C-alpha positions in Angstrom: -4.4 44.3 -18.7 -0.6 44.0 -18.4 1.7 46.7 -17.1 5.2 47.4 -18.0 8.2 47.8 -15.7 8.2 51.6 -16.1 4.6 51.9 -15.1 5.2 50.0 -11.9 8.1 52.3 -10.9 11.0 49.9 -11.6 14.5 50.6 -12.6 14.7 52.5 -15.9 17.6 53.7 -18.1 17.2 57.1 -16.6 17.7 55.8 -13.1 20.8 53.8 -14.1 22.2 56.9 -15.7 21.6 59.0 -12.7 23.1 56.4 -10.4 26.2 56.1 -12.5 26.6 59.9 -12.8 26.1 60.3 -9.0 28.6 57.5 -8.2 31.4 58.9 -10.6 30.6 62.5 -9.5 31.1 61.5 -5.9 34.4 59.7 -6.7 35.6 62.6 -8.7 34.8 65.1 -5.9 36.6 62.9 -3.3 39.6 62.5 -5.5 39.7 66.3 -6.2 39.8 67.0 -2.4 42.6 64.4 -1.9 44.6 65.9 -4.8 44.2 69.4 -3.4 45.2 68.3 0.1 48.3 66.5 -1.3 49.5 69.4 -3.3 48.8 72.1 -0.7 50.7 70.4 2.1 54.4 69.7 2.5 55.8 67.1 0.2 57.2 65.0 3.0 60.6 64.8 1.4 63.3 66.3 3.8 66.1 66.0 1.4 65.5 67.2 -2.1 68.7 65.6 -3.4 67.9 61.9 -3.1 69.3 61.1 -6.5 72.6 62.9 -5.8 72.9 61.1 -2.4 72.5 57.8 -4.2 75.3 58.7 -6.6 77.5 59.4 -3.6 76.7 56.1 -2.0 80.3 54.6 -2.3 81.7 57.8 -0.8 79.2 57.5 2.1 80.4 53.9 2.7 84.1 55.0 2.7 83.3 57.8 5.2 81.5 55.4 7.5 84.5 53.0 7.3 86.9 55.9 8.2 84.6 56.9 11.1 84.5 53.3 12.5 88.3 53.2 12.3 88.5 56.2 14.6 86.9 54.2 17.4 85.2 57.2 18.8 82.0 57.0 20.8 79.5 59.6 21.9 76.9 60.0 24.5 74.1 62.7 24.3 72.5 64.1 27.4 69.8 66.7 27.9 69.9 68.9 30.9 67.2 71.6 30.8 67.9 73.7 27.8 71.5 72.4 27.5 72.5 69.6 25.2 75.7 67.8 26.3 77.8 65.5 24.1 80.7 63.6 25.5 83.2 62.1 23.1 85.6 59.3 24.0 88.1 57.2 22.0 88.4 53.4 21.8 90.2 53.4 25.1 87.5 55.4 26.9 89.7 58.6 27.0 88.0 61.9 26.3 88.5 63.3 22.8 89.4 67.0 23.2 89.8 69.8 20.7 86.9 68.9 18.4 85.0 71.5 16.4 81.4 70.4 16.5 78.6 71.9 14.4 75.1 70.6 14.3 71.4 71.0 13.7 68.3 70.0 15.5 65.0 69.5 13.6 61.7 67.7 13.6 61.6 64.3 12.0 58.7 65.0 9.7 59.5 68.6 8.8 62.5 70.9 8.6 60.2 73.8 9.4 61.5 74.4 12.9 65.1 73.3 12.4 67.9 75.5 13.6 71.7 75.3 14.1 73.3 74.2 17.3 76.6 75.7 18.4 78.7 73.5 20.6 81.6 74.7 22.9 84.0 72.5 24.8 83.1 72.7 28.5 85.7 70.2 29.6 88.1 67.7 27.9 85.8 65.6 25.7 82.6 67.3 26.9 80.8 69.7 24.6 77.7 71.7 25.4 75.1 73.6 23.3 72.2 75.8 24.4 69.0 74.6 22.7 66.8 77.4 23.9 63.0 76.8 23.9 62.7 74.1 21.2 59.5 72.5 22.5 58.7 69.0 23.6 58.4 65.9 21.4 60.6 64.1 18.9 63.6 65.8 17.4 66.6 64.7 15.3 70.0 65.8 16.3 72.7 65.8 13.5 76.2 66.9 14.2 79.7 66.6 12.8 82.7 66.5 15.1 85.9 67.4 13.3 89.5 67.2 14.6 92.4 68.5 12.5 95.3 66.2 12.0 98.6 67.7 10.8 99.7 66.3 7.5 96.5 64.5 6.7 92.8 65.0 6.3 90.8 65.9 9.4 89.1 63.2 11.4 85.3 63.5 11.0 82.7 61.8 13.2 79.1 62.2 12.0 76.0 61.5 14.1 72.3 61.6 13.4 70.0 60.4 16.1 66.5 60.9 17.5 65.9 62.7 20.7 62.8 62.9 22.8 62.4 66.1 24.8 60.1 65.8 27.8 58.4 68.8 29.4 60.5 68.3 32.5 63.6 68.6 30.4 62.6 72.1 29.2 62.9 73.7 32.7 66.1 74.5 34.6 
């Protein structure tokens, strides 16, 4: 007497169907979780105007060339909750009389960003109170502007990363 494959408990069409349905069901579930997580979290784009920034690329290059022609240099120091920026010209002399405005923010999110107000503490030395911003990576962005009679103001732009240590948060 001969037996068929189905009588011996082999692989049947029903089994193949269930395996395929299970496989694609699992894949669909995992994809649904990933899509939900991607949509419900932050988009990761810090600047929503990427296209407009691309259109202004030539203007950005011209501004960078004008900044390089100034010959100014800066140095950033953290002292406790105080941020110090020293500005010098090409000859190493302090650049006094600047109006500096800035922001400090996290690299991955603008969630905890806030403005930074600088005041001139000495010729070419500008200070800002950061308050309790927390340790870790931060991005400091500031514009230093000096008016020039009869022409456009001189503008120096900076965007650089900072690392705040726990020891830098205490005075």
